[in-house]
N, C-alpha and C positions, 0 to 999 in steps of 0.2 A: 504494500500500500504506500502511497506517497508520503513524504515527510510532512509531519504536522506543521501547519503555518504558525502555530503558537510558540515560536522560538524567536530569539533576538530580544530586542528591547520591548518589554511588555509592562503592564501596570504593576506587575509583581517583581520588576527588575529585569535583569538580562537572563534569559533562559537559553541554555546551550544543550542541544541534543547530544546523545552519546554516539560513539563511533558505530555501535551496532545499529542504532536508529538511522544514521546516515547511510550505512551500507545497505540496509533494507530498502531505503528509498532509491538508491542508485540501481540496485538489482531490479526493482519494480520498473524503473524507467527503461532499463535494458529489455526487459520482457515486453513492455508496451511497444518498443521500437522494432525489436528483432524477432518477436514471437516467443511462444511458450516452450518451444523445443530446444532453446539454447541451453548450454551447460554452464552453470555458475559455481562449480566447485572451486576450491582454492587453487588447484593446479591447472585449471582450464584457462584459455585465453580470455574469455569474457569474465571469468572469476577474478583473474589477476588484475584486469583493467578496472573492474568494479571496486576492488579493494584499494587500488592505487588512488582512484578518484575520491573514494570515501575518506581515505586517510588524509589527503590534501585538504578536503573540505572541512574535516574535523579540526585540523590544525588551524585553518583560517578562522573558523568560528571561535576556537579557544583564544586566539589572539584578539578577536573582537571583544570577547568577554573580559580579558585582562585589561584592555583599553577602557572598558566601562568601569571596572572596579578600581582602576588607578586614580579615579577622580575623588575617591572618598578616603578620609583619614583611616577608617576602620579596616580598609582592604588594600590600600595602596602599599607598594613595596619599593625598596631601593630608591632610585632616582625619582620615581613617581611620587613617593612619599615626601621627598625633599621639595618637589614642586608644589605639592599640596600645602606643605608647611610654609613655603614662601608666600602663598596666597593670603595667609593670615599673619604674616610677618614674624614667624617663629622658625628660625633655622636650626638645623641639626648641629649638635655640639661635635666639634672635631677634636682631634688629639691636641693636647696643650701641655707644655712643661709646667712643673711645679716650681715655686720660688719660696725663699725663706730669708730671714735676717739671721746672720751668724755673728757671734761675738768671739773675737780673737784676743788672746792674751799673749804678749811677747816679752822677751828679755830686753827691756829698754825700748826706746823709740824705734819703730821699724815700719818699713813700707812693704805692703803685700800687693803686688800688681794684679790688675784685672787679668783673667784667664787662668789664674791659679785654681786648682780643683780640690775639693774636699768631698768626703764621702762618709757613709754610714758603715757600721760593721758588716752589714749585709751586702755591701758593694754598690749602693745607690750613689751615683756620682753627681756632684753639683759644681758648677763653674762660677767663679767670682765675676760679677758684672762690672764693678768699678773698683779702683784702687782703694786700699785701706791704709791709713796712716795711724798707728796707735799713739795715744796720748796718755800722759800720766794721770792717774786717778787719785782721789783724796787718800786712799789707803796705800799709795805708793806704787801700785801695779800699773802696767802699761796695757791699755785695752783699746780696741777699735771695733766698729761694727760695719758690716757690709752686706750687700745684696747678692744672693746666689740663685742660680737657676739650674734645674736638672738638665743633664746633658741629653736626655731623651724625654719625650712626652709620656704621660700616663698617670693614672690615679695612684699607682703603686709608689710614686715619688712623694706623695703627701705624707711624709714620715712624721712621727710624733716629735714633740719637743725633746731636746737633748739627745738626738740620735745622730746628727751630723757632727761627729767628734774626731774625725781623722783627716789629716792632710795627705793627699795622694802622693805628693813628693815631700817626704818629711824634711823639715827645716829646724835645725837646732835652736833658732831664734824664736820659733813659735812654740810656746809652752802648752797652750790648750786652745781648743776651738769647740764651740757648741752652738746650737740654735735654741734660744730661750723659748721660742714659740713654735708650734707645728708648722711644717711646710704646707703650702696650700696652692690651689690653682691648677694642680695636675689633673688632666682629663683624658679618659679613654675615648676612642671613637664611639659615638652613641649608636647602638644597634637599633634596628627597626622597632623591636618590641618596646624598648625604653623610650625612644623618640615618639612613637605613636601614643604611648600613655601620657607623655608630657603635652603633646598636641591636644589631646582630648581634654586634659585638665586646663590648659591655658586658653582653649577655645571658650571655656565656660567663664574663666576669670582673666580677661585680657589685661595686659600691663596698663596700669593707671594709678590714680591717687588713692584708691581704696587700699585697705590693708592687704586684701587678697590679690588685688591688682599689682601691688608692690611685690608680693611673693612671685607672681607670674613673671615680672620683669627680672627679678633677682635670680630666679632659677635658670634663666637662660645663660648665665655667666659660666665660663669654664671652671670646672672643679666644684661647683655648688651642687650638692646632693639634695638638699632640702632647705626650706625656709619656714619658720614659724613666727608670724607676727602676733604677738600677745597684746590684745587690747584691754585696757582698763577703762571701760566706758562708764564707770560709776564714780560717785564722789568719795568712795571709800579710799582712805589713804593707805598706801602700801599694799594694795591688792596684788597678790602674787609678787610682792616685793616692789611694785611699781606705783608711782604717784597717781592721783586721780586724773582721768581723761588723758591718758598717755598711751603710746604704742612702743612696745619693746620688741624689736626685731632680732630674732635669733637665726643666724645663718650657719649652715653646716658646710664648711669648706669655703673656697673662693678667696680672691685677693682683696685685701682691705680697701685699696684705692678704687678698684672696680666697683666694689659693693657701695662705697660712699657715693660715687658718682651716679650710680643707678638710683639710689635713694633720693638724692637731691633733685634729680630730674623727674621723679615721679611722685614726690611727697606733696600732699595737699597743703594749701596755705593754712597756717595756724596750728598745724599738727605738732604735738609735743613728743619728740623721740627721746627715749632713755636708753642707757647702756654704758658700759665701762669703756668701750671704744669711742674715741672722739676724733673725727677726721675733718680737717678743714679742706673744703673743695669749693670750686666756683660753680654757681648755678648758671642758667641760660643767659642771664643778664650780665654776667661777669662779676657779680657780687660774691664775696666769700661767705660760705655758710658752714656752720659746724654741725656735723651729722653724728648722731649717737646710735650705736647698735652693739651687738655682742655676737661672738661666735658660739654656736651650740657646742656643748661638750661631747666630743666623739669618744665614746667608751669602747676600747678594744675588747673584743670577745674572744675567748679561748674555748676550744671545743675538743673533747675526747670522745671518740666513737669506738665502741667495742662491738665487733660483729662475729657471729659464727656463719660460715659460708658453706655452700654446697657446690656441686659440679658445674653449675651455671655461672659461677663467679669468674670474672675476668681478672686474672692476676696482673695484667699490664695496665688496665684502665679503671678497675673497680674502685680503688682507693681514691684516685683523682676525681672520679665521678661523684663520689660522696662529698669530697671537699668542695668541689665547684658548686654543687647543689645547695649545700648548707651555707656557704659564703654568700652566694647570690641572694638567697632568701634574707639573710641577716642584713646585707647591705642595701636592700630595698625597703627596709623598715624606716618609717618617717620619724621625725623628731617627736619625742614623747610617747612613742609606741612601745608597749611592753613586748619583750621577746619571750614568748611562751615556749617552754621546752617541748611540749607535746607537738607543736607545729613542725618540729624538725624530724620527727619519726617517719611520717609519710615520705619525706624527701629521701631518707636513708633507705627505707624499704622499697622505694621506687627503683633502686639500683638492682640489677639482676644478680641472683645468686646468694641473697642474704636470707638466712633462716631466722636469726635472732639478733637483736641489736640493743645496746644500752648506750645512752648519751648523757654526758655531763658537760655543763657549761659554767662559765664564770668570767669575771673581769680581770682575774689574775691567774696565771698558769698554775700556781701552786694551791689554789683554793677553788677547784672545780666541784660542782655538786649538782643536785637535781632541782634547784629552785629557778623560777622564772626571773628574768632580769627586768625590773621595773624602772622606767625612766621618767624623769620630771619633764616639765614643759620646755626645758632648755638642754635636754640630753638626748643623745641618739647612740645607737650601737653600730659598730662596724666590725668586719671580720676579714682578715687576710687568710688565704688558704694555708699559708705557712703557720698560722695559729691553730690549725686543725690537725689532730693526731688520729690516725685510724689504726686500731689494734685488731688484726685479723685473728679469729678464733680466740678472742680474749674474753668472751662472755662467760 
């Protein structure tokens, strides 16, 4: 019988027939043109031609269907999703290096030239952007501060405070180095799933002067994982520790200057911002404004997973699959969200070959347990796969 006309763009969306339906239609057309006595088996001439035509038509229809779905946030992929995002002014986050302030202590006055590299014990390398000249402090020591940037992009370079402690090329005149505050701004390339979720959220709360519009604008910055604008819209003094009629913006990750500039360009007139960070930036009129905010506390999570496995366990990839699944879930939790231990079990059991599992979590490697991790309005959890231990047949 002929192919149903109820395909293509309909009131229910784009309907695509299956290959079998297209083939049936082509074979019916052959029979109507050449008679009922033709042979349409897969190894006959007519059969081969029918299948070739049906396959080409199916591919064409599938491309038309992809073109239709590429116009929507929920179904677009790859560059089509980028184009949909550009239509609402929200671009995909690309890879970006992390930066940090380092403090260097030297043996007397000393010049450290730009280009010198420093690193963490894990081997994450940062390059000095400008010269540092140490000066004498009231306690008699010689110190200087400088700006470093990771030699490669990626969120992994957003290291905690006091982790950049090594000079790549040791110098006897340099007594110590450290980063008093965490490195920030490091960004991985944003995959389709993450980008799509952000587009859906920002399409509801577009960048603007409202608290949640401010969140929408800030979350576009490289390295920013989440934003929590806490509004005290009451006359109650010190509600959540904030004065009456104020907004306290907590930002997880990101560069201080970038954050301050976004806030000053989107804040409403008369709004009272509070926070321990005070950044002086120019607004659109060229006037200097002082912007207050705080970084959310990023609580590192350590995980130990003990599993008993069976013959379906993959010795090469099983442990890494567990680590990736657990870390991805934890890193997608927003500010203030509780990390429930029970939510991790389906992720672990979702890996093939596991008969039994026991999971322990904690904010310190030496104090793991079975309790949930509860977060305040200014706290969030994060997890590096290096902080996850998988013990095979350890249950």
